[in-house]
Residue frames as a rotation matrix with the C-alpha (Angstrom) as fourth column:
MET 1
0.576 0.817 0.000 0.00
0.817 -0.576 0.000 0.00
0.000 0.000 -1.000 0.00
TYR 2
-0.438 -0.676 0.592 1.33
0.678 -0.681 -0.276 3.40
0.590 0.280 0.757 -1.04
THR 3
0.312 0.536 -0.784 0.91
0.942 -0.280 0.183 5.97
-0.121 -0.796 -0.592 1.73
LEU 4
0.959 0.070 0.275 1.18
0.101 -0.990 -0.101 9.70
0.265 0.125 -0.956 2.30
ALA 5
0.605 -0.794 0.056 4.48
-0.272 -0.140 0.952 9.13
-0.748 -0.592 -0.300 4.13
ASP 6
0.077 -0.561 0.824 5.82
0.723 0.600 0.341 7.23
-0.686 0.570 0.452 1.11
TYR 7
0.593 0.212 0.777 4.85
0.750 -0.497 -0.437 10.07
0.293 0.842 -0.453 -1.21
LEU 8
0.971 -0.238 0.037 6.44
-0.232 -0.882 0.411 12.70
-0.066 -0.407 -0.911 1.01
LEU 9
0.311 -0.904 0.292 9.67
-0.063 0.287 0.956 10.71
-0.948 -0.316 0.032 1.14
ASP 10
0.192 -0.200 0.961 9.64
0.909 0.405 -0.097 10.11
-0.370 0.892 0.260 -2.61
VAL 11
0.875 0.161 0.457 9.39
0.345 -0.870 -0.353 13.85
0.341 0.466 -0.816 -3.21
THR 12
0.778 -0.624 0.065 12.26
-0.497 -0.550 0.672 14.66
-0.383 -0.555 -0.738 -0.84
LYS 13
0.202 -0.698 0.687 14.32
0.357 0.705 0.613 11.84
-0.912 0.122 0.391 -2.34
TYR 14
0.540 0.064 0.839 13.80
0.842 -0.054 -0.537 13.24
0.011 0.996 -0.083 -5.83
LEU 15
0.935 -0.155 0.320 15.19
-0.124 -0.986 -0.114 16.59
0.333 0.067 -0.940 -4.67
GLY 16
0.162 -0.982 -0.098 18.31
-0.276 0.050 -0.960 14.95
0.947 0.182 -0.263 -3.28
SER 17
0.161 -0.074 0.984 17.68
-0.986 -0.049 0.157 13.85
0.037 -0.996 -0.081 0.30
ASP 18
0.084 -0.218 -0.972 19.50
-0.238 0.943 -0.232 10.53
0.968 0.251 0.027 0.30
GLU 19
-0.642 -0.256 -0.723 19.99
0.638 0.345 -0.689 10.97
0.426 -0.903 -0.058 4.05
ILE 20
0.301 0.759 0.577 17.45
0.025 -0.611 0.791 12.34
0.953 -0.223 -0.203 6.51
PHE 21
-0.758 -0.652 -0.007 18.51
0.100 -0.106 -0.989 13.79
0.644 -0.751 0.145 9.85
GLY 22
0.113 0.837 0.535 16.63
-0.505 -0.416 0.757 14.06
0.856 -0.355 0.375 13.09
VAL 23
-0.889 -0.268 0.372 15.74
-0.447 0.327 -0.832 12.74
0.101 -0.906 -0.411 16.53
PRO 24
-0.508 0.737 -0.446 13.09
0.414 0.663 0.624 10.09
0.755 0.132 -0.642 17.28
GLY 25
-0.894 0.329 0.304 10.11
-0.438 -0.500 -0.747 11.17
-0.093 -0.801 0.591 19.37
ASP 26
-0.559 0.701 0.443 6.68
0.163 0.617 -0.770 9.83
-0.813 -0.358 -0.459 20.27
PHE 27
0.378 0.866 -0.328 4.90
-0.106 -0.311 -0.944 11.66
-0.920 0.391 -0.026 17.48
ASN 28
0.303 -0.270 -0.914 7.26
-0.939 -0.247 -0.238 10.82
-0.161 0.931 -0.328 14.60
LEU 29
-0.389 -0.552 0.738 8.04
-0.495 0.800 0.338 7.12
-0.777 -0.234 -0.585 15.21
GLN 30
0.405 0.607 0.684 5.54
0.308 0.614 -0.726 5.87
-0.861 0.505 0.062 12.62
PHE 31
0.937 -0.099 -0.334 7.03
-0.335 -0.521 -0.785 8.17
-0.096 0.848 -0.521 10.02
LEU 32
0.029 -0.997 0.078 10.56
-0.944 -0.002 0.331 7.06
-0.330 -0.083 -0.940 10.91
ASP 33
0.010 0.044 0.999 9.53
-0.006 0.999 -0.044 3.46
-1.000 -0.006 0.010 10.19
HIS 34
0.896 0.370 0.246 8.83
0.250 0.037 -0.967 4.48
-0.367 0.928 -0.060 6.61
ILE 35
0.618 -0.750 -0.235 12.31
-0.783 -0.562 -0.265 6.00
0.066 0.348 -0.935 6.36
THR 36
-0.195 -0.793 0.578 14.22
-0.823 0.453 0.344 3.09
-0.534 -0.408 -0.740 7.87
HIS 37
0.248 0.363 0.898 12.36
0.108 0.911 -0.398 0.52
-0.963 0.195 0.187 5.76
ARG 38
0.955 0.061 -0.290 13.59
-0.264 -0.272 -0.926 2.11
-0.136 0.960 -0.243 2.55
HIS 39
0.478 -0.820 0.315 16.72
0.733 0.569 0.373 0.95
-0.485 0.052 0.873 0.77
ASP 40
0.135 -0.396 0.908 17.33
0.825 -0.463 -0.325 4.21
0.549 0.793 0.264 -1.11
MET 41
0.403 -0.003 0.915 17.44
-0.330 -0.933 0.142 6.50
0.854 -0.359 -0.377 1.91
LYS 42
-0.276 -0.567 -0.776 19.38
0.632 0.502 -0.591 6.53
0.724 -0.653 0.220 5.16
TRP 43
0.836 0.525 0.161 18.23
0.171 -0.528 0.832 7.74
0.521 -0.668 -0.531 8.56
ILE 44
-0.333 -0.943 -0.027 20.92
0.434 -0.128 -0.892 9.64
0.837 -0.308 0.451 10.46
GLY 45
0.667 0.602 -0.438 20.00
0.630 -0.142 0.764 10.08
0.398 -0.786 -0.474 14.12
ASN 46
-0.107 -0.666 0.738 21.37
0.007 -0.743 -0.669 13.08
0.994 -0.067 0.084 15.97
ALA 47
-0.747 -0.259 -0.612 22.13
0.583 0.185 -0.791 13.74
0.318 -0.948 0.012 19.62
ASN 48
-0.311 0.707 -0.635 19.56
0.450 -0.479 -0.753 16.53
-0.837 -0.520 -0.170 19.66
GLU 49
0.500 0.673 0.545 17.32
0.790 -0.095 -0.606 18.45
-0.356 0.733 -0.579 17.28
LEU 50
0.738 -0.308 -0.601 19.52
-0.326 -0.942 0.081 21.54
-0.591 0.136 -0.795 17.14
ASN 51
-0.380 -0.902 0.205 22.34
-0.285 0.324 0.902 19.37
-0.880 0.284 -0.380 15.80
ALA 52
-0.163 0.410 0.898 19.92
0.762 0.630 -0.150 17.89
-0.627 0.659 -0.415 13.26
SER 53
0.841 0.532 -0.098 18.94
0.369 -0.697 -0.614 21.33
-0.395 0.481 -0.783 11.99
TYR 54
0.376 -0.788 -0.487 22.58
-0.636 -0.602 0.484 22.38
-0.674 0.128 -0.727 11.62
MET 55
-0.513 -0.551 0.658 23.50
0.071 0.737 0.672 19.14
-0.855 0.392 -0.339 9.84
ALA 56
0.265 0.701 0.662 20.58
0.827 0.188 -0.531 19.61
-0.496 0.687 -0.530 7.46
ASP 57
0.841 -0.004 -0.541 21.72
-0.148 -0.964 -0.222 23.19
-0.521 0.267 -0.811 6.81
GLY 58
-0.119 -0.980 -0.162 25.23
-0.606 -0.057 0.793 22.03
-0.787 0.192 -0.587 5.90
TYR 59
-0.419 0.051 0.907 23.92
0.471 0.866 0.169 19.15
-0.776 0.498 -0.386 3.80
ALA 60
0.621 0.752 0.219 21.67
0.616 -0.296 -0.730 21.50
-0.485 0.589 -0.647 1.85
ARG 61
0.566 -0.498 -0.657 24.53
-0.515 -0.836 0.190 23.89
-0.644 0.231 -0.729 1.17
GLU 62
-0.525 -0.832 0.176 26.49
-0.440 0.443 0.781 21.01
-0.728 0.333 -0.599 -0.33
ARG 63
-0.764 0.238 0.600 23.71
0.481 0.829 0.284 19.06
-0.430 0.505 -0.748 -2.05
GLY 64
-0.886 0.408 0.220 21.10
-0.097 -0.627 0.773 21.72
0.454 0.663 0.595 -2.76
PHE 65
0.159 0.964 0.214 18.38
-0.648 -0.062 0.759 20.39
0.745 -0.260 0.614 -0.46
ALA 66
-0.865 -0.413 -0.284 18.01
-0.065 0.654 -0.754 18.64
0.497 -0.634 -0.593 2.89
THR 67
0.269 0.963 0.006 15.33
-0.290 0.075 0.954 17.18
0.919 -0.258 0.299 5.16
PHE 68
-0.884 -0.455 -0.106 15.24
-0.080 0.372 -0.925 16.70
0.461 -0.809 -0.365 8.90
VAL 69
0.075 0.938 -0.339 12.60
0.153 0.325 0.933 15.32
0.985 -0.122 -0.119 11.26
THR 70
-0.898 -0.266 0.351 11.64
-0.294 -0.230 -0.928 16.37
0.327 -0.936 0.128 14.77
THR 71
-0.408 0.817 -0.408 8.82
0.879 0.473 0.067 15.64
0.248 -0.331 -0.910 17.15
PHE 72
0.283 0.705 0.650 6.11
0.452 -0.696 0.558 18.13
0.846 0.136 -0.516 18.04
GLY 73
0.964 0.245 0.100 6.71
0.048 -0.534 0.844 20.88
0.260 -0.809 -0.527 20.60
VAL 74
0.693 -0.721 0.015 9.92
-0.154 -0.128 0.980 20.20
-0.704 -0.681 -0.200 22.47
GLY 75
0.127 -0.669 0.732 11.69
0.765 0.536 0.358 18.76
-0.632 0.514 0.580 19.42
GLU 76
0.344 0.052 0.937 10.90
0.834 -0.475 -0.280 21.56
0.431 0.879 -0.207 17.02
LEU 77
0.989 -0.023 0.148 11.67
-0.089 -0.886 0.456 24.20
0.121 -0.464 -0.878 19.65
SER 78
0.451 -0.883 0.132 15.09
0.215 0.252 0.944 22.61
-0.866 -0.397 0.303 20.10
ALA 79
-0.098 -0.488 0.867 15.68
0.925 0.277 0.261 22.88
-0.368 0.828 0.424 16.35
ILE 80
0.748 0.644 0.164 14.29
0.643 -0.640 -0.420 26.34
-0.165 0.419 -0.893 15.75
ASN 81
0.492 -0.620 -0.611 17.57
-0.232 -0.770 0.594 28.27
-0.839 -0.150 -0.523 16.11
GLY 82
-0.545 -0.725 0.422 19.25
0.194 0.381 0.904 26.21
-0.816 0.574 -0.067 13.40
LEU 83
-0.054 0.619 0.783 16.25
0.983 0.173 -0.069 26.55
-0.178 0.766 -0.618 11.12
ALA 84
0.818 0.294 -0.495 16.23
0.281 -0.954 -0.103 30.30
-0.503 -0.055 -0.863 11.73
GLY 85
-0.120 -0.937 -0.327 19.80
-0.208 -0.298 0.932 30.34
-0.971 0.180 -0.159 10.43
SER 86
-0.584 -0.019 0.812 18.62
0.690 0.516 0.508 28.59
-0.429 0.856 -0.288 7.26
VAL 87
0.568 0.813 0.128 15.99
0.794 -0.499 -0.347 31.31
-0.218 0.299 -0.929 6.87
ALA 88
0.592 -0.368 -0.717 18.56
-0.056 -0.906 0.419 34.07
-0.804 -0.208 -0.558 7.31
GLU 89
-0.394 -0.868 -0.302 20.87
-0.473 -0.090 0.876 32.62
-0.788 0.488 -0.375 4.65
GLN 90
0.368 0.686 -0.628 18.22
-0.892 0.068 -0.448 31.19
-0.264 0.724 0.637 2.32
VAL 91
-0.806 -0.592 -0.014 19.22
-0.586 0.793 0.168 27.54
-0.088 0.143 -0.986 2.64
PRO 92
-0.061 0.871 -0.487 16.66
-0.831 0.226 0.509 25.09
0.553 0.436 0.710 1.15
VAL 93
-0.974 -0.224 -0.042 15.82
-0.142 0.742 -0.656 22.86
0.178 -0.632 -0.754 4.12
LEU 94
0.016 0.996 -0.093 12.56
-0.430 0.090 0.898 21.06
0.903 0.026 0.429 4.92
GLU 95
-0.896 -0.156 0.415 11.63
-0.444 0.324 -0.836 20.32
-0.004 -0.933 -0.359 8.52
ILE 96
-0.143 0.848 -0.511 9.00
-0.185 0.484 0.855 17.62
0.972 0.216 0.087 9.00
VAL 97
-0.720 -0.050 0.692 7.38
-0.680 -0.150 -0.718 17.67
0.140 -0.987 0.074 12.43
GLY 98
-0.559 0.539 -0.630 5.59
0.359 0.842 0.402 14.57
0.748 -0.002 -0.664 13.70
ALA 99
-0.732 0.363 0.577 2.53
-0.607 -0.731 -0.311 15.78
0.309 -0.578 0.755 15.61
PRO 100
-0.693 0.578 0.431 -0.42
-0.070 0.542 -0.838 14.44
-0.718 -0.610 -0.335 17.63
THR 101
-0.563 0.526 0.637 -3.40
0.813 0.491 0.313 13.14
-0.148 0.694 -0.704 15.66
THR 102
-0.741 0.369 0.562 -5.75
0.082 -0.780 0.621 15.53
0.667 0.506 0.547 13.92
LYS 103
0.281 0.922 -0.265 -8.55
0.379 0.147 0.914 14.52
0.882 -0.357 -0.308 16.32
VAL 104
0.109 -0.324 -0.940 -6.46
0.993 -0.001 0.116 15.18
-0.038 -0.946 0.322 19.44
GLN 105
-0.863 -0.502 -0.059 -5.52
0.496 -0.864 0.090 18.62
-0.096 0.049 0.994 18.18
HIS 106
-0.507 0.755 0.416 -9.04
0.062 -0.450 0.891 19.46
0.859 0.478 0.181 17.06
ASN 107
0.493 0.748 -0.444 -10.44
0.447 0.220 0.867 18.47
0.746 -0.626 -0.226 20.47
GLY 108
0.292 -0.449 0.844 -7.70
-0.617 -0.763 -0.192 20.31
0.731 -0.465 -0.500 22.37
GLY 109
0.816 0.063 -0.575 -6.52
0.258 0.851 0.458 17.16
0.518 -0.521 0.678 24.11
LEU 110
0.663 -0.612 0.431 -4.07
-0.737 -0.432 0.519 17.36
-0.132 -0.662 -0.738 27.00
VAL 111
0.901 -0.428 -0.070 -1.00
0.382 0.859 -0.341 15.52
0.206 0.281 0.937 25.73
HIS 112
0.396 -0.840 -0.371 2.71
0.494 -0.145 0.857 15.68
-0.774 -0.523 0.358 26.47
HIS 113
-0.518 -0.725 0.454 5.11
0.828 -0.290 0.481 17.97
-0.217 0.625 0.750 24.56
THR 114
0.054 0.562 0.825 2.58
0.534 -0.714 0.452 20.81
0.844 0.417 -0.339 24.86
PHE 115
-0.808 -0.272 0.523 1.95
-0.218 -0.687 -0.694 23.61
0.548 -0.674 0.496 27.35
ALA 116
-0.714 0.592 -0.373 -1.16
0.700 0.619 -0.356 21.72
0.020 -0.516 -0.857 28.54
ASP 117
-0.572 0.520 -0.634 -3.35
-0.096 -0.810 -0.578 24.59
-0.814 -0.270 0.514 27.39
SER 118
0.188 0.674 0.715 -4.89
0.605 0.494 -0.625 22.99
-0.774 0.550 -0.314 24.27
GLN 119
0.690 -0.023 -0.724 -3.14
-0.435 -0.812 -0.389 25.57
-0.578 0.583 -0.570 22.07
PHE 120
0.403 -0.509 0.761 -1.62
0.539 0.804 0.252 23.42
-0.740 0.308 0.598 19.34
LYS 121
0.762 -0.031 0.647 -1.03
0.601 -0.340 -0.724 26.24
0.242 0.940 -0.240 16.86
ARG 122
0.883 -0.394 -0.254 1.52
-0.180 -0.785 0.592 28.17
-0.433 -0.478 -0.765 18.93
PHE 123
0.049 -0.943 0.329 4.50
0.232 0.332 0.915 26.30
-0.972 0.031 0.235 17.44
ILE 124
0.015 0.010 1.000 3.50
0.996 0.090 -0.016 26.77
-0.090 0.996 -0.009 13.83
LYS 125
0.925 0.333 0.184 2.91
0.343 -0.939 -0.022 30.47
0.165 0.083 -0.983 14.58
ALA 126
0.559 -0.795 -0.235 6.44
-0.075 -0.331 0.941 30.72
-0.826 -0.508 -0.245 15.99
HIS 127
-0.279 -0.678 0.680 7.84
0.651 0.387 0.653 29.37
-0.706 0.625 0.334 12.73
GLU 128
0.382 0.489 0.784 5.66
0.899 -0.394 -0.192 31.65
0.215 0.778 -0.590 10.64
ALA 129
0.952 -0.035 -0.305 6.96
0.097 -0.908 0.407 34.61
-0.291 -0.417 -0.861 12.67
LEU 130
0.049 -0.999 0.016 10.46
0.115 0.021 0.993 33.68
-0.992 -0.046 0.116 11.51
GLY 131
-0.018 0.012 -1.000 9.36
-0.867 -0.498 0.009 33.99
-0.498 0.867 0.020 7.90
LEU 132
-0.889 -0.311 0.336 9.03
-0.158 0.897 0.413 30.28
-0.430 0.314 -0.846 7.19
LYS 133
-0.243 0.815 -0.525 6.47
-0.799 0.139 0.585 28.83
0.550 0.562 0.618 4.85
ALA 134
-0.888 -0.043 0.458 4.56
-0.380 0.630 -0.677 26.59
-0.259 -0.776 -0.576 7.27
SER 135
-0.221 0.830 -0.513 1.86
-0.725 0.212 0.655 24.02
0.652 0.517 0.555 6.53
PHE 136
-0.511 0.219 0.831 -0.27
-0.614 0.584 -0.531 21.77
-0.602 -0.782 -0.164 8.73
LEU 137
-0.902 0.101 -0.420 -1.14
-0.304 0.544 0.782 18.73
0.307 0.833 -0.460 6.63
THR 138
-0.230 0.907 0.353 -4.81
-0.770 0.053 -0.636 17.82
-0.596 -0.418 0.686 6.43
LYS 139
-0.302 0.148 0.942 -6.46
0.198 0.976 -0.089 14.64
-0.932 0.160 -0.324 5.22
ASP 140
0.606 0.724 0.329 -8.31
0.482 -0.005 -0.876 16.28
-0.633 0.690 -0.352 2.35
ASN 141
0.982 -0.183 -0.045 -5.48
-0.162 -0.701 -0.694 18.44
0.096 0.689 -0.718 1.01
ALA 142
0.595 -0.792 0.139 -2.18
-0.020 0.159 0.987 16.85
-0.804 -0.590 0.079 2.10
ILE 143
0.173 -0.556 0.813 -0.85
0.906 0.414 0.090 16.07
-0.386 0.721 0.575 -1.39
ASN 144
0.578 0.094 0.811 -1.45
0.551 -0.777 -0.303 19.60
0.602 0.622 -0.501 -2.63
GLN 145
0.964 -0.227 0.138 0.11
-0.256 -0.650 0.715 21.02
-0.073 -0.725 -0.685 0.54
ILE 146
0.378 -0.863 0.334 3.22
0.368 0.471 0.802 18.87
-0.849 -0.180 0.496 0.11
ASN 147
0.184 -0.279 0.942 3.53
0.982 0.024 -0.185 19.80
0.029 0.960 0.278 -3.56
ASP 148
0.812 0.189 0.552 3.08
0.235 -0.972 -0.013 23.49
0.534 0.141 -0.834 -2.81
THR 149
0.862 -0.505 0.043 5.68
-0.215 -0.287 0.934 23.42
-0.459 -0.814 -0.356 -0.03
ILE 150
0.206 -0.819 0.536 8.26
0.595 0.540 0.595 21.50
-0.777 0.197 0.599 -2.02
HIS 151
0.330 -0.035 0.944 7.76
0.889 -0.327 -0.322 23.69
0.319 0.945 -0.077 -5.08
TYR 152
0.978 0.028 0.206 8.22
-0.047 -0.936 0.350 26.77
0.203 -0.352 -0.914 -2.87
ILE 153
0.547 -0.831 0.101 11.56
-0.010 0.114 0.993 25.44
-0.837 -0.544 0.054 -1.61
TYR 154
0.086 -0.506 0.858 12.67
0.872 0.455 0.181 24.54
-0.483 0.733 0.480 -5.13
GLU 155
0.476 0.198 0.857 11.72
0.740 -0.617 -0.269 27.88
0.475 0.762 -0.440 -6.67
ASN 156
0.853 -0.010 0.522 12.86
-0.188 -0.938 0.290 30.19
0.487 -0.345 -0.802 -3.86
LYS 157
-0.041 -0.897 -0.441 15.76
0.327 0.405 -0.854 28.23
0.944 -0.179 0.277 -2.34
LYS 158
-0.366 0.027 0.930 14.32
-0.784 -0.547 -0.292 28.92
0.501 -0.837 0.221 1.12
PRO 159
-0.990 -0.041 -0.131 13.45
0.035 0.847 -0.531 26.59
0.133 -0.531 -0.837 4.00
ALA 160
-0.149 0.984 0.097 9.95
-0.682 -0.173 0.710 25.42
0.716 0.039 0.697 4.90
TYR 161
-0.879 -0.050 0.475 8.13
-0.455 0.389 -0.801 23.55
-0.144 -0.920 -0.364 7.66
LEU 162
-0.226 0.810 -0.541 5.53
-0.460 0.401 0.793 20.77
0.859 0.428 0.282 7.51
VAL 163
-0.498 0.187 0.847 3.44
-0.803 0.269 -0.532 19.42
-0.327 -0.945 0.016 10.39
LEU 164
-0.429 0.275 -0.860 2.54
-0.460 0.753 0.470 15.75
0.777 0.598 -0.197 9.86
PRO 165
0.112 0.546 0.831 -0.13
-0.988 0.152 0.034 14.43
-0.108 -0.824 0.556 12.28
THR 166
-0.707 -0.517 0.482 0.43
-0.522 0.842 0.137 10.77
-0.477 -0.155 -0.865 13.15
ASP 167
0.027 0.807 0.590 -2.96
0.074 0.587 -0.806 9.70
-0.997 0.065 -0.044 11.79
LEU 168
0.777 0.250 -0.578 -1.96
-0.501 -0.310 -0.808 10.82
-0.381 0.917 -0.116 8.28
VAL 169
-0.224 -0.974 0.028 1.32
-0.766 0.194 0.613 8.89
-0.603 0.116 -0.789 8.06
ALA 170
-0.810 -0.081 0.581 -0.30
0.132 0.940 0.315 5.68
-0.572 0.332 -0.750 6.79
LEU 171
0.163 0.904 -0.396 -3.06
-0.328 -0.329 -0.885 7.42
-0.930 0.274 0.243 4.84
PRO 172
-0.118 -0.203 0.972 -3.45
0.727 0.650 0.224 5.53
-0.677 0.733 0.070 1.52
VAL 173
0.164 0.142 -0.976 -2.84
-0.488 -0.848 -0.206 7.63
-0.857 0.510 -0.070 -1.58
ASN 174
0.968 0.250 0.026 -2.85
-0.084 0.418 -0.905 6.88
-0.237 0.873 0.425 -5.29
ASP 175
0.257 -0.944 0.206 0.52
0.377 0.295 0.878 5.35
-0.890 -0.148 0.432 -6.23
ASN 176
0.372 -0.083 0.925 0.25
0.918 -0.117 -0.379 6.97
0.140 0.990 0.032 -9.66
LEU 177
0.997 0.002 -0.078 1.16
0.022 -0.967 0.255 10.23
-0.075 -0.256 -0.964 -7.93
LYS 178
0.349 -0.937 0.035 4.77
0.238 0.125 0.963 9.09
-0.906 -0.328 0.267 -7.82
ALA 179
-0.039 -0.354 0.935 5.06
0.974 0.197 0.115 9.31
-0.225 0.914 0.337 -11.60
ASN 180
0.678 0.396 0.619 4.07
0.564 -0.820 -0.094 12.99
0.471 0.413 -0.779 -11.48
ILE 181
0.634 -0.432 -0.641 6.83
0.536 -0.353 0.767 14.04
-0.558 -0.830 0.008 -9.08
PRO 182
-0.420 -0.869 0.263 9.33
0.824 -0.244 0.510 15.11
-0.379 0.431 0.819 -11.79
HIS 183
-0.093 0.459 0.884 6.72
0.759 -0.542 0.361 17.47
0.644 0.705 -0.298 -13.24
LEU 184
0.756 0.359 -0.547 6.66
0.647 -0.533 0.545 19.42
-0.096 -0.766 -0.635 -9.97
PHE 185
0.258 -0.800 -0.541 10.10
0.267 -0.479 0.836 20.74
-0.929 -0.360 0.090 -10.80
GLU 186
0.041 -0.180 0.983 9.81
0.999 0.026 -0.037 21.53
-0.019 0.983 0.181 -14.48
SER 187
-0.649 -0.353 -0.673 11.09
0.376 -0.919 0.120 25.02
-0.661 -0.175 0.729 -15.17
LYS 188
0.528 0.845 0.089 8.58
0.594 -0.293 -0.749 27.37
-0.607 0.448 -0.656 -16.70
GLN 189
-0.626 -0.764 0.154 10.01
0.609 -0.357 0.708 28.82
-0.486 0.537 0.689 -19.90
THR 190
0.407 0.738 -0.538 8.63
0.222 -0.651 -0.726 32.00
-0.886 0.176 -0.429 -21.41
ASP 191
0.021 -0.336 0.942 8.92
0.995 0.098 0.013 32.62
-0.097 0.937 0.336 -25.14
VAL 192
0.277 0.001 -0.961 10.30
0.276 -0.958 0.078 36.17
-0.920 -0.287 -0.266 -25.45
SER 193
-0.552 -0.582 0.598 11.24
0.709 0.050 0.703 35.96
-0.439 0.812 0.385 -29.14
GLN 194
0.160 0.699 0.697 8.21
0.911 -0.377 0.169 37.98
0.380 0.607 -0.697 -30.27
SER 195
0.878 0.126 -0.462 8.89
0.366 -0.798 0.479 40.71
-0.309 -0.589 -0.747 -27.71
PHE 196
-0.043 -0.985 -0.169 12.55
0.379 -0.172 0.909 40.83
-0.925 -0.025 0.380 -28.75
GLU 197
-0.480 -0.099 0.872 11.64
0.876 -0.003 0.482 41.21
-0.045 0.995 0.089 -32.41
THR 198
0.567 0.780 0.266 9.12
0.768 -0.617 0.172 43.95
0.298 0.107 -0.948 -31.65
ILE 199
0.718 -0.360 -0.596 11.62
0.226 -0.688 0.689 45.97
-0.658 -0.630 -0.412 -29.61
THR 200
-0.336 -0.909 0.248 14.38
0.521 0.039 0.853 45.49
-0.784 0.416 0.460 -32.19
SER 201
-0.189 0.365 0.912 12.09
0.956 -0.145 0.256 46.62
0.226 0.920 -0.321 -34.99
ALA 202
0.825 0.550 -0.131 11.00
0.564 -0.785 0.257 49.70
0.039 -0.286 -0.957 -33.03
ILE 203
0.337 -0.791 -0.511 14.62
0.214 -0.464 0.859 50.73
-0.917 -0.400 0.013 -32.43
LYS 204
-0.521 -0.607 0.600 15.59
0.677 0.135 0.724 50.28
-0.520 0.783 0.340 -36.08
THR 205
-0.143 0.570 0.809 12.66
0.885 -0.291 0.362 52.30
0.442 0.768 -0.463 -37.41
ALA 206
0.510 0.331 -0.794 12.77
0.735 -0.647 0.203 55.05
-0.447 -0.687 -0.573 -34.82
LYS 207
0.591 -0.252 0.766 13.59
0.468 -0.667 -0.580 58.49
0.657 0.701 -0.276 -36.27
LYS 208
-0.028 -0.581 0.814 14.94
-0.539 -0.677 -0.502 59.74
0.842 -0.453 -0.294 -32.98
THR 209
0.296 0.064 -0.953 16.08
0.664 0.704 0.253 58.10
0.687 -0.707 0.165 -29.79
SER 210
0.031 -0.247 0.968 16.39
-0.490 -0.848 -0.201 59.92
0.871 -0.468 -0.147 -26.52
TYR 211
-0.037 -0.025 -0.999 17.06
0.748 0.662 -0.044 59.24
0.663 -0.749 -0.006 -22.91
HIS 212
0.776 0.302 0.555 16.51
-0.145 -0.770 0.622 61.04
0.614 -0.562 -0.553 -19.65
ARG 213
-0.317 -0.902 -0.292 19.42
0.348 0.176 -0.921 61.82
0.882 -0.394 0.258 -17.46
TRP 214
0.751 0.621 -0.223 18.54
0.382 -0.133 0.915 61.85
0.538 -0.772 -0.337 -13.80
SER 215
-0.107 -0.787 0.607 20.48
-0.294 -0.558 -0.776 64.19
0.950 -0.261 -0.172 -11.53
């Protein structure tokens, strides 16, 4: 069965993440299983999340793109300084945050790694305040959200942040989506030949050319 986690990993693999950095935590263990079961990717565990964010930053500078994984709350807060550095220097890094289930968050459940105040959006707001493109994956729109985030990183060479609730990790998706991944990164080419010819013709036929000199 092809899952949302498989698709997300296939997209990051296509961009060059042969290794994925991070620290295991309660809310990302299911996703880590999908990484470690692959033969074309390698999980590199770090001593802490800050180290993971710095390793991802260096990897991206060398390879053009990097991915690292943290757990919700305490994990992502540990990593946020390193990710802020990637923002400051426009390094294309993707952080994937394993989070409590959609239902738990919707109901404001009291779970660990939070401030026990049912405010699950405070961490994503902190990342948005740093200028990161941040997305909370939803069941009905997860593929489009992943594509939009990855395309943003590819086009702008800037980092981004995805929240992956645990109940979406094994969500079945159409395996035909994998064949469309290369098309996400096709460069848009604009035909400027007509404009060039028009401008050239106007210059050649002009009786007088002038320019303004600004003091």
